[in-house]
C-alpha positions as CSV (number, residue, x, y, z in Angstrom):
1,M,0.1,0.2,0.0
2,G,1.4,3.5,-0.6
3,L,1.6,5.7,2.5
4,T,1.3,9.4,2.1
5,V,3.4,11.7,4.1
6,T,2.4,15.4,4.8
7,D,4.2,17.9,6.1
8,G,7.4,15.6,6.9
9,E,4.5,14.0,9.3
10,L,3.2,9.8,8.8
11,D,0.3,9.2,10.8
12,L,-0.8,5.5,11.2
13,S,-2.6,5.3,14.3
14,M,-5.8,3.8,15.1
15,S,-5.0,1.6,11.9
16,Q,-5.3,-1.9,13.8
17,L,-2.1,-2.6,13.2
18,E,-0.7,-6.1,14.4
19,E,2.8,-5.1,12.6
20,I,4.8,-2.2,11.7
21,P,4.5,-2.2,7.5
22,T,8.6,-1.6,7.8
23,K,8.9,-2.1,4.0
24,E,6.3,0.8,2.9
25,I,7.8,3.0,5.6
26,I,11.3,2.4,4.6
27,A,10.1,3.6,1.1
28,V,9.6,6.6,1.8
29,K,11.8,7.0,5.2
30,N,13.6,10.3,3.7
31,K,10.3,12.4,4.1
32,V,9.2,11.2,7.4
33,R,10.4,13.2,10.4
34,K,7.3,12.5,12.9
35,L,5.8,9.0,12.6
36,D,2.7,8.5,14.6
37,L,1.5,4.6,15.5
38,S,-0.4,4.9,18.7
39,N,-3.4,3.2,19.1
40,N,-3.0,0.0,17.4
41,Q,-2.1,-3.7,18.3
42,L,1.9,-3.8,18.0
43,Q,3.6,-5.9,20.1
44,V,7.5,-6.1,18.3
45,L,9.6,-3.6,16.8
46,P,11.2,-5.4,14.1
47,M,15.3,-5.0,13.8
48,E,15.3,-3.0,10.9
49,F,13.0,-0.6,12.2
50,A,15.4,1.6,14.1
51,P,18.4,1.2,11.0
52,N,16.2,2.8,8.2
53,L,14.6,5.7,9.9
54,T,17.6,7.3,11.3
55,L,16.0,10.9,10.6
56,L,13.2,10.3,12.7
57,V,12.7,13.4,15.1
58,E,9.3,12.4,17.0
59,L,7.8,9.0,17.4
60,D,4.5,7.9,19.3
61,L,4.2,4.2,20.4
62,S,1.6,4.8,22.5
63,K,-1.2,2.7,23.5
64,N,0.3,-0.6,22.1
65,Q,1.0,-4.1,23.1
66,L,4.8,-3.8,22.7
67,S,6.9,-5.5,25.5
68,M,10.6,-4.9,24.7
69,I,12.6,-2.5,22.6
70,P,15.3,-3.8,20.6
71,D,18.6,-3.5,21.0
72,N,19.5,-1.5,18.1
73,F,17.0,1.1,19.4
74,G,19.8,3.9,19.7
75,L,20.5,3.9,16.0
76,L,17.7,6.8,15.8
77,V,20.3,9.2,16.9
78,N,18.2,12.2,15.9
79,L,15.2,11.4,18.4
80,Q,13.5,14.2,19.8
81,L,10.4,13.0,21.1
82,L,9.6,9.2,22.1
83,D,6.2,8.2,23.6
84,L,5.9,4.9,25.0
85,Y,3.0,5.5,27.3
86,S,0.4,2.3,28.0
87,N,2.7,-0.6,26.6
88,N,4.1,-4.0,28.4
89,I,7.4,-2.6,28.8
90,E,9.4,-3.7,31.6
91,R,13.0,-2.7,30.6
92,L,15.2,-0.6,28.2
93,P,17.9,-1.5,26.1
94,L,21.4,0.1,26.6
95,S,21.4,1.7,23.5
96,F,19.2,4.5,24.8
97,K,22.6,6.1,25.4
98,D,23.0,7.1,22.1
99,L,19.9,9.2,22.2
100,K,21.7,12.4,23.1
101,K,19.2,14.3,21.3
102,L,16.5,12.9,23.6
103,R,14.3,15.6,25.1
104,W,11.0,14.1,26.2
105,L,10.3,10.4,27.1
106,D,6.7,9.2,28.5
107,L,7.2,5.6,30.2
108,K,3.9,5.8,31.9
109,D,1.9,2.8,32.4
110,N,4.4,0.5,31.5
111,P,5.2,-2.5,34.0
112,L,8.8,-1.4,34.7
113,T,10.8,-2.5,37.1
114,P,11.5,-0.6,40.1
115,Q,14.8,0.8,39.6
116,L,13.6,2.2,36.0
117,A,10.2,3.1,37.2
118,K,12.2,5.1,40.2
119,I,14.5,6.7,37.0
120,A,11.9,7.2,34.8
121,G,8.9,8.7,37.4
122,S,5.6,10.1,37.1
123,C,5.8,12.0,33.8
124,V,2.6,13.6,34.7
125,D,3.5,17.3,32.6
126,K,6.0,18.4,30.3
127,D,8.9,19.2,32.7
128,E,8.5,15.9,34.5
129,C,9.0,14.1,30.8
130,R,11.9,16.3,29.9
131,K,13.4,15.0,33.2
132,C,12.7,11.5,32.8
133,A,14.8,11.7,28.9
134,R,17.3,13.7,30.9
135,D,17.4,10.9,33.4
136,I,17.0,7.6,31.2
137,V,20.2,8.9,28.7
138,L,22.2,9.7,31.4
139,I,21.6,6.7,33.5
140,M,22.2,4.4,29.9
141,Q,25.5,6.6,29.7
142,E,26.7,6.0,33.2
143,I,26.2,2.3,33.4
144,Y,28.1,1.8,30.1
145,K,31.1,4.0,31.5
146,N,30.9,1.4,34.6
147,L,30.8,-1.8,32.6
148,G,33.9,-0.6,30.4
149,D,36.2,0.8,33.4
150,V,35.5,-3.0,34.8
151,K,36.2,-4.7,32.0
152,G,39.4,-2.4,31.3
153,V,40.0,-3.3,34.8
154,A,39.7,-6.9,34.3
155,K,42.0,-6.8,31.2
156,S,44.6,-5.5,32.8
157,T,45.0,-7.8,35.6
158,K,45.2,-10.4,33.2
159,S,47.5,-9.2,31.2
160,E,50.2,-7.6,33.8
161,E,49.9,-10.1,36.8
162,P,51.5,-13.7,36.6
163,P,48.5,-16.3,37.5
164,S,49.7,-17.0,40.7
165,S,49.0,-13.5,41.8
166,V,45.5,-12.8,39.8
167,A,43.3,-14.5,42.5
168,S,44.0,-12.1,45.3
169,K,44.7,-8.8,43.5
170,D,41.9,-8.7,41.2
171,K,39.4,-8.8,43.7
172,K,41.2,-5.5,45.4
173,K,41.5,-3.8,42.2
174,K,37.7,-4.8,41.0
175,K,36.5,-3.5,44.5
176,K,38.2,0.2,44.2
177,A,36.8,0.4,40.7
178,V,33.4,-0.1,41.7
179,K,33.7,2.4,44.8
180,S,35.5,5.1,42.1
181,A,32.3,4.5,39.8
182,D,30.0,5.2,43.1
183,S,31.8,8.3,44.1
184,N,31.7,9.8,40.4
185,K,28.1,9.1,40.4
186,N,27.3,10.9,44.3
187,K,29.0,13.9,42.5
188,K,27.0,14.4,39.6
189,E,24.4,17.9,40.2
190,S,22.1,16.5,38.0
191,P,19.5,14.4,40.2
192,Q,20.7,10.5,39.5
193,P,18.5,7.6,39.9
194,S,19.2,4.5,41.5
195,K,22.7,2.8,40.0
196,T,21.5,-0.7,39.9
197,P,21.5,-1.3,35.8
198,L,18.3,-3.7,34.3
199,K,19.2,-7.3,33.7
200,E,19.4,-6.9,30.1
201,L,21.9,-4.1,30.2
202,E,24.6,-7.0,31.6
203,P,26.8,-8.3,29.3
204,E,26.4,-11.9,28.0
205,D,30.3,-12.3,28.5
206,K,31.5,-11.0,32.0
207,A,32.2,-13.7,34.5
208,E,30.5,-13.4,37.6
209,E,33.9,-12.2,39.6
210,N,33.8,-9.3,37.1
211,L,30.7,-8.0,37.5
212,P,30.2,-4.5,39.7
213,A,28.6,-5.0,43.1
214,F,25.1,-3.7,42.0
215,Q,24.6,-6.7,39.7
216,K,26.4,-9.4,41.9
217,H,23.1,-10.3,43.5
218,G,21.0,-11.2,40.2
219,A,23.9,-13.4,39.2
220,S,23.9,-15.4,42.3
221,I,20.3,-15.6,41.9
222,S,20.8,-17.5,38.6
223,K,23.4,-19.7,39.9
224,R,21.6,-20.5,43.0
225,H,19.0,-21.8,40.6
226,G,21.6,-23.6,38.3
227,L,22.6,-25.7,41.6
228,C,19.3,-26.7,42.6
229,Y,18.3,-27.8,39.4
230,T,21.3,-30.2,39.0
231,F,21.0,-31.1,42.4
232,L,17.3,-32.4,42.2
233,R,17.9,-33.8,38.5
234,G,20.6,-35.8,40.4
235,F,18.1,-36.8,43.1
236,L,15.8,-38.2,40.9
237,W,17.9,-40.4,38.7
238,S,19.0,-41.9,42.0
239,I,15.7,-42.8,42.8
240,V,15.0,-44.4,39.9
241,L,18.4,-46.1,40.2
242,V,17.2,-47.5,43.5
243,A,13.9,-48.6,42.3
244,I,15.5,-50.2,39.4
245,F,18.1,-52.4,41.7
246,I,15.2,-53.3,44.4
247,S,12.9,-54.5,41.4
248,S,15.4,-56.6,40.3
249,L,16.1,-57.9,43.0
250,I,12.4,-58.8,44.2
251,L,12.0,-60.3,40.5
252,S,15.2,-62.6,40.6
253,K,13.5,-64.0,43.7
254,H,10.2,-65.1,42.0
255,P,9.3,-68.5,41.7
256,Q,8.4,-68.1,37.8
257,V,11.8,-65.3,37.7
258,Q,14.1,-67.7,38.9
259,P,14.7,-70.7,36.0
260,Y,15.1,-67.3,33.6
261,A,17.8,-65.8,36.1
262,H,19.9,-69.1,36.3
263,T,19.6,-69.5,32.7
264,L,21.3,-65.9,32.7
265,N,23.9,-66.6,35.1
266,Q,24.7,-69.6,32.8
267,K,24.9,-67.7,29.6
268,I,26.5,-65.3,31.6
269,E,29.7,-67.6,32.4
270,L,29.9,-69.1,29.5
271,A,30.4,-66.0,27.6
272,K,33.0,-65.4,30.2
273,I,34.9,-68.6,29.1
274,E,34.7,-67.7,25.7
275,L,36.4,-64.0,26.5
276,G,39.2,-65.9,28.5
277,N,40.0,-68.4,25.7
278,Y,40.1,-65.5,22.7
279,Y,42.4,-63.6,24.8
280,E,44.5,-66.8,25.6
281,V,44.5,-67.3,21.7
282,Y,44.5,-63.9,20.6
283,G,46.4,-62.4,23.2
284,E,49.3,-64.6,22.5
285,R,49.4,-63.7,19.0
286,L,49.4,-60.6,19.8
287,W,52.5,-60.6,21.5
288,V,54.1,-62.4,19.2
289,H,53.2,-59.3,16.3
290,L,54.7,-57.2,18.6
291,G,58.0,-59.0,19.5
292,G,58.5,-59.1,15.6
293,L,57.8,-55.5,15.1
294,K,60.0,-54.7,17.9
295,E,62.9,-56.8,16.5
296,T,62.4,-55.2,13.0
297,W,62.6,-52.0,14.5
298,A,65.7,-52.8,15.9
299,S,67.3,-54.1,13.1
300,S,66.2,-50.7,11.0
301,M,68.0,-48.8,13.7
302,T,71.4,-51.1,13.8
303,K,71.6,-50.6,9.7
304,L,70.7,-46.8,10.0
305,N,73.5,-46.3,12.5
306,G,75.6,-48.6,10.0
307,F,75.1,-46.4,6.8
308,V,75.4,-42.9,9.1
309,D,78.9,-44.8,10.7
310,G,80.0,-46.3,7.6
311,T,78.7,-45.2,4.2
312,L,77.7,-41.6,4.9
313,M,81.3,-40.7,6.8
314,V,82.9,-41.9,3.7
315,F,81.3,-39.9,1.4
316,L,81.6,-36.6,3.3
317,I,85.0,-37.0,4.2
318,D,86.0,-37.8,0.6
319,F,83.6,-34.6,-0.4
320,K,85.5,-32.4,2.6
321,E,88.9,-33.9,0.8
322,R,88.0,-33.1,-2.8
323,M,86.6,-29.8,-1.8
324,L,90.0,-28.8,0.0
325,D,91.8,-30.1,-3.4
326,G,89.5,-27.8,-5.5
327,L,89.9,-24.9,-3.4
328,A,94.0,-25.1,-3.2
329,S,94.4,-25.6,-6.9
330,M,92.1,-22.5,-7.3
331,R,94.4,-20.8,-4.9
332,V,97.6,-21.8,-7.2
333,Q,95.9,-20.5,-10.6
334,V,94.7,-17.1,-9.2
335,N,98.7,-16.7,-7.6
336,E,99.7,-17.5,-11.1
337,Y,97.4,-15.1,-13.1
338,L,98.0,-12.4,-10.4
339,T,102.2,-13.1,-11.0
340,K,102.0,-12.9,-14.9
341,K,99.8,-9.7,-14.6
342,D,102.7,-8.2,-12.6
């Protein structure tokens, strides 16, 4: 379908959209500065949305069913107004740190995490929405900076210190890095919200030892859950094995099962005897073959040593003598040539 852009504004509100018509919007992306997608049934923003609409200045996504914002949303670097009112959003991606031109943000009526809700505020008027935009961008930049500092400390300690001293000294440096990051936050003049970052802002490749203090709690909880799951799985398997063992004992004593058990024991004994016979026959053959290989190897090494000590040495000595004779004759010829020339 063809989309109509009026004075740089594309209005798709109240269109009962379940998916964003990305291809159609991208076709007119150079004309669009304001995009209204409010009052629809959108649940997901596609990954190709932000990279192709970097010229957007205003974006209205209010009154939809969005549960998350894609990680590349920060590519909307020219965005100044963002309305996410009345959705199902709990967390925001770390890429919000790149929305440096954002001046207005509405996050009301969303099931935000307590930390994010404290940062966003109530946003009941324009001033609070401006404050929400400023605080969200600042806290995302601060979290990104702290994560980078912790990564740098971890890399430097691993590269400079020997392995024996890393375990003791690495913890001290991490604590100092976290304290310095906390003190930098307290010195900010603008009101800074809670320092606890969102779970999805944590990098996947960060080990628990490199996490800052405000992230260790979540990591320890997930670790405990994993240990509980492993313990429960091992406990259930042990119960199953014990039940199988007990049932086999009970069945072996049953009168109807005893003949079969006796036959099975006889077959097991016969199999042991046959395995023993195979081992005696083929084991002896194997040792004979190994002995032959050992003798062949010894004779080959003896021949090689004889060749090196005899033929090769004679050849090298003869080659050396010929080289010396050739050099001596060449020297005589050079002297004769020089004498005649004089």
